[in-house]
Phi, psi and omega in degrees: 000125184281136177276151181293145179253003177234158179205164178267140176216154174242113177266129177256105185244121180051040177084000182246139180270136178232101174285131181223151168251119186229152170295141183300339182270000181289128178281159174304318180304312179293325178294319178297310188283307189276326184262328185245004178054031174264082191267008176295327176285123188263150173261112179258270186271337185060023179226010178076021183252341189255334181084000181299334182264015183297130174229172175253129174243116186054034176087355181253144178297139181214139174275108186295341179284344178254356182262125175286140182299318182293335179282348178264008183306126173075001181266154181278117180249130175245123175253174179304329179295341182257005184282315182288161174253087185069237178273352182272113181293148173295151177307326179292315178300316183295320178297318177299320180291311183294324186253018181050052180277027177206159171232279178289332178093353183297316182278348189304315179301320176289325178297315183294314178298319176298317180299319177301315177297317180300313182298317179292317178302312180296316179298330180279355178090011180288128177284162172244181179294343180253001178296122187293316183231110184266004180294136179305323181291345179285344179080179181292141176281161174287147178271077182282169174304319180299317181295317180297314178301318180292316184290333181263008188294345176278358180246116182264149177232111181294336181277345178079037182273027187301317182300317180287328176296313178299319177297320182294315181296317180299318180297312180297319179296319181293321180290332177290327179286327181232081183300332179289341179261111180260347177251105182248135179292141178262000000 
């Protein structure tokens, strides 16, 4: 007896529910792009190596090309289309725009989603591979350029806009720490 190869799932994307019937092997990336026409999330390598397909699932960074759509059932998914608040860009998006954190723009949606995750992870006190002192009593580390580069290392930019990306993430992180201050020096 053959087992079914499709199933029903409900994806909650940018606050909206999308009931779908999908093949169990369908990646979240393909469901987003091919089934739901949410094409902001890009397909780069399709092997989890470039980060172009980065989205947030329950607030954590995820490579949507490696995530099965059925495994994301009922979870909160944020794509680049859900980052802005209407016409008001998110501070990360604005920093990328202001500081030229993009060139061709292909990797930018994944870079921005990853940056959102990086800022949250750092604010929560998660160490990275370059965090000097990981003891809890040491307190939170500074979000230095080295920390940003390490934390964003899973996102590749073929154009080489890394210097501007690091500056944009630093600016957005600084504005997140001081919401009353919208102008942060780069």
